[in-house]
C-alpha positions in Angstrom: 39.4 33.2 100.0 41.4 36.0 98.4 38.3 38.2 98.0 37.3 37.5 101.6 40.7 38.6 102.8 40.2 41.9 100.9 36.9 42.4 102.6 38.5 41.8 106.0 41.4 44.0 105.2 39.1 46.8 104.2 37.0 46.4 107.4 40.1 46.4 109.5 41.4 49.6 107.9 38.1 51.4 108.4 37.3 51.5 104.7 33.6 51.2 103.7 33.2 47.7 102.1 30.7 47.4 99.3 30.5 43.8 98.1 28.2 41.1 96.8 26.7 38.5 99.0 28.5 35.7 97.2 31.9 37.2 97.9 31.3 37.0 101.7 29.5 33.7 101.7 30.3 31.7 104.8 31.9 34.6 106.7 28.9 35.2 108.9 29.5 38.9 108.9 26.8 41.0 110.6 24.8 42.9 107.9 25.2 46.2 109.7 29.0 46.2 109.2 29.2 46.1 105.4 27.3 47.6 102.5 26.3 44.3 100.8 24.2 43.7 97.9 22.9 40.9 95.8 24.8 40.0 92.7 22.7 42.3 90.6 24.6 45.3 89.1 21.8 47.8 89.8 21.6 46.8 93.4 25.4 46.9 93.7 25.6 50.5 92.3 22.7 51.5 94.7 24.8 50.3 97.7 27.8 52.3 96.5 25.7 55.4 96.3 24.2 54.6 99.8 27.7 54.3 101.2 28.6 57.8 100.0 25.3 59.3 101.1 25.2 57.9 104.6 25.4 60.3 107.6 29.1 60.9 108.5 28.6 60.0 112.2 26.7 56.8 111.3 29.4 55.9 108.8 32.0 56.4 111.5 30.2 54.1 113.9 29.8 51.4 111.2 33.5 51.6 110.2 34.7 51.5 113.8 32.4 48.6 114.6 33.7 46.7 111.6 37.3 47.2 112.7 36.5 46.0 116.2 34.7 43.0 114.8 37.7 41.9 112.7 40.1 42.5 115.6 37.9 40.3 117.8 36.8 37.5 115.6 39.3 37.2 112.7 42.5 36.5 114.6 44.7 33.5 115.0 44.0 33.5 118.7 40.2 33.3 118.2 40.4 30.4 115.8 43.1 28.5 117.7 41.0 28.8 120.8 38.0 27.3 119.0 40.2 24.5 117.6 41.6 23.8 121.1 38.1 23.6 122.5 37.0 21.1 119.8 40.1 19.0 120.4 39.4 19.0 124.2 35.8 18.0 123.6 36.8 15.2 121.2 39.3 13.7 123.7 37.0 14.0 126.6 34.3 12.2 124.7 36.8 9.6 123.6 38.0 9.1 127.1 34.5 8.8 128.4 33.6 6.2 125.7 36.7 4.2 126.6 35.8 4.1 130.3 32.4 2.7 129.4 33.9 -0.1 127.4 
């Protein structure tokens, strides 16, 4: 989780994030928001070079989009809302099952 937090922190600060696929496993990040690679050293170094060579305007769009993504989907509010919806669904299913009994 520590490495995933660093990825999110970099994205939120508008810093290009070059990382391996295994370090972001389970985060469901859109591919276009990060410079990700396999766990292969050659592929990783290629992604670093690509991050430096990318058109400035395109890089700006990627970094701004990454920041907006973190602000929208990686907040307490977002996850508490999902939790609330799951609890509501659980109780509504339970109440419905009790009424059938």
